[in-house]
RODO-522745 format. One line per field, with one value per residue (C-alpha): residue number from 0; residue in three letters; chain; x, y, z. Coordinates in steps of 0.25 Angstrom, whole numbers, plus 2048, in hexadecimal, padded with zeros to 3 digits. Layout:
nr = c(NUM  ...)
rest = c(ALA  ...)
kette = c(A  ...)
east = c(X  ...)
north = c(Y  ...)
up = c(Z  ...)
//
This chain:
nr = c(0  1  2  3  4  5  6  7  8  9  10  11  12  13  14  15  16  17  18  19  20  21  22  23  24  25  26  27  28  29  30  31  32  33  34  35  36  37  38  39  40  41  42  43  44  45  46  47  48  49  50  51  52  53  54  55  56  57  58  59  60  61  62  63  64  65  66  67  68  69  70  71  72  73  74  75  76  77  78  79  80  81  82  83  84  85  86  87  88  89  90  91  92  93  94  95  96  97  98  99  100  101  102  103  104  105  106  107  108  109  110  111  112  113  114  115  116  117  118  119  120  121  122  123  124  125  126  127  128  129  130  131  132  133  134  135  136  137  138  139  140  141  142  143  144  145  146  147  148  149  150  151  152  153  154  155  156  157  158  159  160  161  162  163  164  165  166  167  168  169  170  171  172  173  174  175  176  177  178  179  180  181  182  183  184  185  186  187  188  189  190  191  192  193  194  195  196  197  198  199  200  201  202  203  204  205  206  207  208  209  210  211  212  213  214  215  216  217  218  219  220  221  222  223  224  225  226  227  228  229  230  231  232  233  234  235  236  237  238  239  240  241  242  243  244  245  246  247  248  249  250  251  252  253  254  255  256  257  258  259  260  261  262  263  264  265  266  267  268  269  270  271  272  273  274  275  276  277  278  279  280  281  282  283  284  285  286  287  288  289  290  291  292  293  294  295  296  297  298  299  300  301  302  303  304  305  306  307  308  309  310  311  312  313  314  315  316  317  318  319  320  321  322  323  324  325  326  327  328)
rest = c(MET  ALA  THR  ALA  PRO  THR  LEU  GLU  ILE  LEU  ASP  LEU  ARG  HIS  PHE  ASP  ALA  PRO  LEU  LEU  ARG  PRO  VAL  LEU  GLU  ALA  GLU  ALA  ALA  VAL  TRP  ARG  GLU  ARG  LEU  GLN  TRP  ASP  TYR  LEU  VAL  SER  ALA  ARG  LEU  LEU  LEU  GLN  TYR  LEU  ASP  ALA  ARG  THR  LEU  PRO  GLY  TYR  VAL  ALA  THR  ASP  GLN  GLY  ARG  VAL  THR  GLY  TYR  ALA  PHE  CYS  VAL  TYR  GLU  ASP  THR  LYS  ALA  VAL  ILE  GLY  ASP  VAL  PHE  ALA  LEU  PRO  HIS  GLY  LEU  ASN  GLY  GLN  HIS  ALA  THR  ALA  MET  GLU  VAL  GLU  VAL  ASN  LEU  LEU  GLY  HIS  THR  ILE  GLU  LEU  LEU  THR  ASN  SER  PRO  GLY  LEU  THR  ARG  ILE  GLU  SER  GLN  LEU  LEU  LEU  HIS  PRO  ASP  GLY  ILE  LEU  GLY  ASP  VAL  PHE  ARG  SER  TRP  GLY  PHE  GLU  VAL  PHE  ARG  ARG  LEU  TYR  LEU  ARG  ARG  LEU  LEU  ALA  GLY  PRO  PRO  LEU  ARG  GLU  PRO  ALA  ASP  LEU  GLU  GLY  ASN  LEU  GLU  LEU  ARG  THR  TRP  HIS  GLU  THR  ASP  LEU  GLY  GLY  ALA  SER  ARG  LEU  ILE  ALA  THR  ALA  TYR  HIS  GLY  HIS  PRO  ASP  SER  LEU  ILE  ASN  ASP  GLN  TYR  ARG  THR  VAL  ALA  GLY  SER  GLN  ARG  PHE  LEU  GLN  ASN  ILE  VAL  ARG  TYR  PRO  GLY  CYS  GLY  GLU  PHE  SER  LYS  GLN  ALA  SER  GLN  VAL  VAL  ILE  ASP  ARG  ARG  THR  ARG  GLU  THR  VAL  GLY  LEU  ILE  LEU  GLY  SER  ARG  VAL  SER  SER  LEU  CYS  GLY  HIS  ILE  THR  GLN  VAL  CYS  VAL  HIS  PRO  ASP  TYR  ARG  ARG  LYS  GLY  ILE  ALA  ARG  THR  LEU  LEU  GLN  LYS  ALA  ALA  LEU  GLU  PHE  GLN  ARG  VAL  GLY  ALA  THR  MET  VAL  THR  LEU  THR  VAL  THR  GLU  ALA  ASN  ARG  ASN  ALA  VAL  ASN  LEU  TYR  THR  GLU  GLU  ASN  PHE  GLU  GLU  THR  HIS  ARG  PHE  CYS  ALA  ALA  VAL  TRP  ASN  ARG  GLU  ASN  PRO  GLU  GLU)
kette = c(A  A  A  A  A  A  A  A  A  A  A  A  A  A  A  A  A  A  A  A  A  A  A  A  A  A  A  A  A  A  A  A  A  A  A  A  A  A  A  A  A  A  A  A  A  A  A  A  A  A  A  A  A  A  A  A  A  A  A  A  A  A  A  A  A  A  A  A  A  A  A  A  A  A  A  A  A  A  A  A  A  A  A  A  A  A  A  A  A  A  A  A  A  A  A  A  A  A  A  A  A  A  A  A  A  A  A  A  A  A  A  A  A  A  A  A  A  A  A  A  A  A  A  A  A  A  A  A  A  A  A  A  A  A  A  A  A  A  A  A  A  A  A  A  A  A  A  A  A  A  A  A  A  A  A  A  A  A  A  A  A  A  A  A  A  A  A  A  A  A  A  A  A  A  A  A  A  A  A  A  A  A  A  A  A  A  A  A  A  A  A  A  A  A  A  A  A  A  A  A  A  A  A  A  A  A  A  A  A  A  A  A  A  A  A  A  A  A  A  A  A  A  A  A  A  A  A  A  A  A  A  A  A  A  A  A  A  A  A  A  A  A  A  A  A  A  A  A  A  A  A  A  A  A  A  A  A  A  A  A  A  A  A  A  A  A  A  A  A  A  A  A  A  A  A  A  A  A  A  A  A  A  A  A  A  A  A  A  A  A  A  A  A  A  A  A  A  A  A  A  A  A  A  A  A  A  A  A  A  A  A  A  A  A  A  A  A  A  A  A  A  A  A  A  A  A  A  A  A)
east = c(E5A  E4E  E4F  E48  E3E  E43  E51  E55  E62  E66  E72  E7D  E80  E72  E76  E7E  E89  E81  E77  E81  E89  E81  E83  E92  E93  E8C  E96  EA2  E9D  E9D  EAB  EB0  EAA  EAC  EBA  EBF  EC0  EBD  EB3  EB0  EBC  EB7  EA8  EAD  EB3  EA6  E9E  EA6  EA2  E94  E93  E99  E8E  E97  E98  E90  E88  E7A  E74  E69  E5E  E54  E47  E4F  E5B  E69  E6D  E78  E81  E8A  E94  E9D  EA9  EAC  EBA  EBB  EB4  EB4  EAB  EAD  EA2  EA7  E9D  E90  E8A  E7C  E79  E77  E69  E60  E68  E61  E54  E56  E4E  E57  E63  E71  E74  E68  E6C  E7A  E76  E6D  E78  E82  E79  E75  E84  E88  E7C  E81  E8F  E8C  E83  E8D  E93  EA2  EA3  EAB  EAF  EA9  EB1  EAD  EB2  EA8  EB2  EA7  E9E  EA0  EA1  E92  E86  E8C  E95  E89  E84  E91  E90  E82  E87  E92  E9D  EA9  EAA  EB7  EB8  EC1  EC6  EC8  ED3  ED8  EE4  EE4  EF0  EEE  EF9  F08  F0F  F11  F1F  F26  F25  F32  F3A  F37  F42  F4C  F49  F3B  F39  F2C  F28  F1D  F13  F16  F0D  F19  F16  F09  F0E  F16  F0A  F01  F0A  F0B  EFC  EFA  F04  F01  EF2  EF4  EEB  EE7  ED8  ED8  EDA  ECD  EC7  ECE  ED2  EDB  EE5  EE7  EEE  EF9  EEF  EE4  EED  EF2  EE3  EE1  EED  EE9  EDB  EE2  EED  EE6  ED7  ED0  EC7  ECE  ED3  EDE  EEB  EF6  F04  F0A  F03  F05  F12  F19  F24  F2F  F39  F46  F4B  F40  F39  F2C  F21  F1F  F16  F0B  F02  EF9  EF1  EE6  EE0  ED1  ECF  ED7  EDA  ED9  EE3  EE0  EE9  EE4  EEE  EF9  F00  F0E  F14  F13  F22  F24  F1A  F1D  F28  F20  F1D  F0E  F10  F1A  F10  F05  F0D  F13  F05  EFF  F0B  F09  EFA  EFD  F06  EFC  EF2  EEA  EE5  EE1  EE4  EDB  EDC  ED3  ED7  ED0  ECC  ED2  EE0  EE4  EF2  EEF  EE5  EEF  EF9  EF0  EEB  EFA  EFB  EF0  EE5  ED7  ECB  EC0  EB7  EB3  EAE  EAD  EB4  EAB  EAF  EA6  EAC  EA3  EA4  EA3  EA8  EA2  E94)
north = c(99C  996  989  986  97B  973  972  964  961  952  948  94A  93B  938  93F  93A  943  946  94D  956  959  965  96C  969  96E  97B  97C  97A  986  98E  98A  98D  99B  99F  999  994  986  97A  972  967  95F  95F  95D  950  94B  94F  947  93B  93C  93E  932  92A  930  932  941  947  954  959  95C  967  964  96E  968  95B  961  961  970  96F  966  966  95C  95A  950  94A  949  942  94B  957  95A  963  96A  969  970  976  97B  97E  981  990  994  991  985  977  97D  97F  988  98A  994  98F  995  98F  981  983  988  97C  972  978  978  969  965  96D  967  959  95B  962  956  94B  943  944  950  95B  965  96A  973  979  983  985  98C  98F  996  9A5  9A9  9AC  9A4  996  99C  9A0  992  98D  997  993  985  98A  989  993  99A  99F  9A8  9A4  9AB  9A6  9AD  9AD  9B1  9B3  9AD  9B3  9BC  9BA  9AE  9AF  9AE  9A4  9A8  9AD  9A2  99F  9A3  99A  98B  98C  983  985  979  972  969  95A  94F  94C  95A  955  953  960  968  961  965  973  975  971  97A  986  986  984  98E  993  997  98E  982  986  984  977  96E  966  971  96E  961  95B  94F  959  961  955  951  95F  95F  951  956  962  95A  94D  950  95A  960  96E  96D  966  966  96E  969  974  97F  978  97C  97A  981  979  97D  976  975  96D  968  96C  972  980  986  980  984  97A  97D  976  979  97C  97F  980  98F  990  98B  98A  98B  980  982  98C  98C  990  98A  995  995  999  9A4  9B2  9AC  9AE  99F  9A1  9AC  9A3  997  99F  9A5  998  991  99D  99B  98C  98E  998  98F  984  98E  993  9A1  9A2  99C  99C  999  99A  9A1  9A3  9B2  9B3  9AF  9BD  9BA  9B0  9B9  9C5  9BC  9B7  9C5  9C9  9BD  9C3  9BA  9C0  9BC  9B7  9AF  9AD  9A0  99A  98F  989  980  979  972  96A  970  963  958  94D  952)
up = c(076  070  069  05C  05F  053  059  05E  065  063  066  05C  05C  055  048  03D  036  029  032  038  02B  026  034  033  025  02A  036  02D  025  031  036  028  028  036  03A  02C  031  029  032  029  02E  03C  037  030  03D  045  03A  03E  04C  049  040  04C  055  060  061  06D  06A  064  057  055  04B  046  040  03F  038  03E  041  04B  053  05F  064  070  073  080  085  093  09D  093  087  07B  074  066  05D  05D  04F  049  03A  038  03A  02E  028  028  02B  03A  043  04E  04D  04C  05A  060  05B  060  06D  06F  06A  073  07F  07D  07C  089  090  08B  090  09D  0A1  09C  0A9  0AA  0A2  0A9  09E  090  086  079  06F  064  05B  050  058  05B  06A  06F  071  073  07D  085  084  08A  095  098  09B  0A4  09A  09B  08E  088  07B  070  064  056  04F  041  03A  02B  023  015  010  00F  015  024  029  032  040  047  04E  05C  067  06E  06E  069  05C  053  04B  045  04D  04E  054  05E  064  06A  078  079  073  07D  089  083  082  090  096  08D  091  0A0  0A6  098  095  08A  093  099  08C  087  093  08A  08B  09A  099  090  08C  089  080  079  076  071  068  062  05E  057  050  04D  04B  041  04B  04A  03C  035  03E  037  03B  033  03B  048  04F  05C  063  06A  075  06F  07D  084  077  07D  075  079  06E  065  05A  053  046  03E  030  032  023  017  01A  029  033  042  04E  058  063  066  074  07A  087  092  094  085  083  07F  076  069  068  066  05B  054  054  04F  044  040  03F  037  02D  02C  02A  01F  018  016  010  01C  01B  02A  037  043  052  05F  06C  079  07A  088  083  080  07E  073  06D  06C  066  05B  058  056  04D  044  049  049  051  048  051  060  066  074  07C  087  093  09D  0AA  0B3  0C1  0C8  0BF  0C8  0C4)
//
């Protein structure tokens, strides 16, 4: 794809937050329209990092005006490409199309990371972007790409009912911070050999799962954590956590399920269905008119369950993973 001669790709750390603010505001409008998310909370957090000039990434300028950005985060020997966005074509006087800008930003970011010494893995889930051209960019750099679905259930209408009681010694209750350890063990067990553990390597270990949970519960990167909508299922005999659902408010009217899983030994007992129903009920009680979640398309059992629980696909995006073939290089 040809690049307009006025387009320049520059180091993100050379730019103050005010220069990026118009781009972030335009991005927030797209998040709101496409996904019903309030992106401004995440944008404010991003602006703090920009002011500190510590965030790796790139800025695109067209005739000297900022038209897009990309950033990444290093986690030991792994990096995560957090975002790529460009102003819709025609805004701010840019000549290059938004897709041209995003392709160039993504290419520069991948080139930076694949040439970073000591880096062995790169992950990215660009939720905002429809599955398509950016997925092709990832593939051209040797990434494995997984299609993921964004599903939505509408909650408008009569009040939902409490789900049926779970059988036997299973207890459903609201999340508490003391559940962090048991939930970490559950995630590492539930995702063993699961396709999603290929996408997010934090799922593979208890320590990684704990970091994943802390990011959801304590930081606003994926909305405001909703304790009311977050539930655990406990086996009264062992006191172990055998089922989990976590939710966040991503806008005043939209709740998002950030995690749902069940221990392999406790599947086909209606636990996942009960957790989904309970979370939807609690989101409705606090005024949400919809609840959303993401799922890997290849996970057909989960997709079928969500469909049965009145979730409908509204968007597709891709998850991309790169592993260095020879880590010593």
